[in-house]
N, C-alpha and C positions, 0 to 999 in steps of 0.2 A: 323693454331694452333686455340684454341679459348680462348679467353681474359677472367682473372679470372674478375670478376664482381659483386662479390657475398663476405662478410663476412662467416667464417667458424671455427667452433670450433671443435678440438680433443681429442679425451681419448682414451690413450693407454695403454693397461693391458700385463705387462707378467712377467713370473717368471723364477728363478732359484734354482738350488739343488747342495749343495755343491760346489759352486762358489764363485769367486769376481765379481760383477759386473759392479765395477767401481774403483780402486785401488789409493789411494790419494800417491802419489811419493814424498809426504812431511812428510808421516808418515809411512814408510819401507812397502810404498805399501799395507799398509791395506784397507779393505772395507771402504767407507766412511760412517761415521754414526754420527746423531747429537748426542752428548753425553748427553743433558738434557731429550730427548723425547725417545733414543734407536732406532729412524726411521732409515733406510739404504736411503743415498742418491746416486745420481746418475747424476753428471749432463748435460746438455744441451749439452755440447762440446762432451761429449762420444758419445751421444744420435747420434748427426750430424756426427759424423765421421762412425757411422755404419752404418748410413744412404749412405754417401757419398762413402764408401768402396763398398758398394752393387751397387750401379748406375754407378761408374767405372768398376769394376771388372766383375758384372755380366751381368750388362744390357750396357755395351758400351759408354757409357756418360763422356762426359771430364767434370773434376772439378779441380777448381784451387787450391783449399788448397790438394796437394798431394804432398810428397817428390819424390823428381828428384833430380839427380846428374850427373854432368858434366863428362865427358872423364877423368879427377882429382880425382874424389871420393867426389869432394866439392858436398854439398848440397845447390840448391838456395835458396836465400833468396828472400822474398817479390818483390824486386825489379827488380831482376833478373825474376822472373816469370814472371810478368806484360808485363816485355817485349817481351816474347814467343808472345805475341798478337799484338804487332807493326809489320804491314806488308808494311812499309815503311822503307826506308835506314836513315840511321842517317848520320849527323847534319839533323835536321827538319827546317824549315824554321820559323817555330811558335812553341813554348811548346803545346799550346792548339790544334794546329793540330796531334799531337801524342796522345796528353790525348783523345782528340774523337776517334780516331782510336781504340786505345786501350778498350775504353770504348765500343763502338761499339762491337767489336768482341769477347770481354768478355762476354758481356752477351747474345750473338748469339749462345756462344761455349758452355759454362759452367753453368751445371742447379744448381749446387751450392750457385752461386752467384746469380741466378735469385729466387732461393729459400729462402737464408740463408742470402744475401747480403753480405758486406763487407768492409774494407778499405782497399784499394793498396797504400802503396807509390809508385811514381814514382821519377824517377830521369831520364832524356832525354837530349842529345846532340842538342843543339841548336845553329843556324848561330849567331854572333854577328859581322858584318862586316867582316871583314878579319879574324877573330878569332871564335873559337867554345866554349862556355859555356857550363857547366851544371847547368842545372835548375830542380829544384826540385818542388812537388806539391803530389796533391793525387787524388784519384775516390774513395769516399765513397757511397755507398748504405744501407738504412736498409732495414733488410732482411723481406720479406711478412710473411715469415712462422717464428714464433716465440714459444720456448718452455719454462716452467718452468722447475725448476729443480726437477728431478724424483724424488718422495719419495715411500718409500714401504709402503704398506696398514695395517702395523701391528709393532711392535717392534721386532726387530732380536734378533739373539742370535750368536756370533761370535767365531768359535771354532781354536785354536792356535794348528799348526800341526808342527812338527818335525820329522826330519828322515836322513837319511844320502844318502851321495852323491855317483856316481858312480868311482869318481875318487879320489886318493889320494890328501893330503891335499898339499903336496909340495913334489919336488924330491926327494925319500930316506926315504920317511916318509910312515910308517906304517898303520895308521890309515888315514879312508876315510872321506870327507869334510861331515860337517853337514849342512843341509837345515832346514830354520825355514818357513811357511807361515800361513797367517789366510783368513778365509773363512766362510762364512754364509752356514749352513746347509741348508736354504729356505730362498725367499726371494719373496713375491711380490710387483712389481712394479707397480707404477701409474705414468704415463706421461701426461700432459697438455699440449695443443698447441694453437696456433690461427693462422688464414689465414685473414691477413689484404687487403683487396682489392685495398687500395689506395696505399698502398707501391708496391702493383703486379704492378699498371701499370708503376711503375719507373723502374722495373728490368725485365718488360716484361713476366713475369708470366705466364705460360698457363695452362687451364685447364688440358692437356696432361702433363706438368709435375708434376700437382697436383698429378694425378692418379700414375707418376712413384716415386713421396714422401710417397705415402700409401705403394706400395710394397717396398720402402726400409726401411719401418718402419716395416714392417709385417716379410717381406723375410729376409731382413738383418738381423734382430735380430735372426731369425732360423738358419739365415746359417754364422751366427759369431762363427767360431768352432774353436777356439784357449783352451788351456788349464785350465784358467779362466773363459771361457765363454761358454763352450761347455754343452749343456744342457739347453739353453735360450729358451723357448715356447712361443709366441706369445698367447696371449690368450683371448684379446678382442682390436676391432678397432671401435671406432666410430666417423662418423662425422655429425654435426648435420650442415644443409646449408639453412643459412637466404636467405626470400626472397629480404629483402632488406638492401643498404648498413649501415655502419655506425651504425650497429646493433648486440650486441650479449649478451648472459644472463651473460656468465663469472664462471670460476672456476667450472665447470662440473663437475671434478673429484673429488670436495668435495660434491658431492651427490652422491659417491657410498659410501657404507659402508659396510666393511668386519664382516663377523659374524661368529664365531667359538667356538665350546664346551673346545677347550684349551685355555690354556693362551696363549698369543701372541707368545712368546720366543719357545713354543713346537711344534708352527706349522711346517711341515716337507715338505706339499704334498698339490696340491690345492683340494686333493679329503677331503680333515680338513676344508674346509670353503667354503662359501656361500657369495655370495653379494648382499645386500640389495638395490632394485633399487626404492621401492617406492618414496622416496622425488625426485630422479631426474625424474621421469615419469610425477609427479606431476608438478614438475615446470616447464617441456617441455611442458605439455599439459594448462598449465597458460599463456603460450606463442606460442602455435600451429600456431594463424594465422598469426605470423611473420616468422612461419619454412618453408621452400620449403620442404625438407623432411633430413631422416636421413639415410644415410649407416652404413651400420653392414658388421663385419666379426668376427666371431664366432668360437673358436676351438672345441667347444663341451662339452670339461671338466669343465667349469666355471659354477656352479650351481647360478640361480638369484633367490631370494624370492620376492615376493612382499606381504603387511600384511601378513607374517609370512609364507606364503603358498609358496611354490615350483612354479616358474612359468617359460614362456618363455618371455624373454623381447621383442621380435620383435611384439606378440603377445600384451603384454601390451601397448605400443606405439602406435600399429593401433587401439586398443582400446580406444584410448586416444585422435583417430582422427588423431594422425602424420602419413603420408606415410613414409613408409620404404624400402631399396633397398640393399639386399645381396652384399655385395664387393666378388669379386672373385678374390683370393690371387693364 
């Protein structure tokens, strides 16, 4: 395993037509929208869930945060889940002994903890002379990989839909049930993330883990095939790798600017927008001596412009003196 010893920034763009990228359970599961700006919001928790599920279901990697039921149908709480990583019998001679074993196995087994960190409450049985007591504590790891809340690059329009269900509202009724839902005709969403090489040492994050993270971002988004998420398409993944530690430019997502001949709420397809990357390329060029390289994955449908003209983003970066590498997804 190759240790992560450099800082990186990530920008990820994906879009969705006629769906709900992240429902708010406190608001009838409607798409999350900033009421003041009209911008669609997607929480980092939703995005991490996408990545976790892909790594667990499709890449066979163990994750800590997942729903596990016992034979009685009860769902594990966090304390019970932490106990899954205790490989010696209780009662313990000392609380710290159990805590250290759980922590070591947790970091060795669970890629989501190595990536995103976490806080684990512990409750362990410990010998106290002739008695056995329960002692509590916790394990805390700051995640090396942190994402800001995703935001659409344009104002969105929310559509309310009503329909009838397949079954009667109650026994003996002649009327079917009604159903209602809210969805977005279109949203192009931007996520920004950072990989902190300092926290990576604590969770033992490896470059191989980071490769799996990128796979989870791209393919997890594409393969999230549920009724409200079907049709999500990853459009761009850009990862800036720096030469030196403790340095990054910051907020690279704000250097991408959406351009369209339509007003925001009328946008319905990726073909109706272009992404201006002039500010991005100029800022990266000013910092090129501190950049090792930029890794890119593009789906081919996104059109970029520089200086008002359509361009190849990789060519622009290369002409600015920045080395690029194509990510294979």
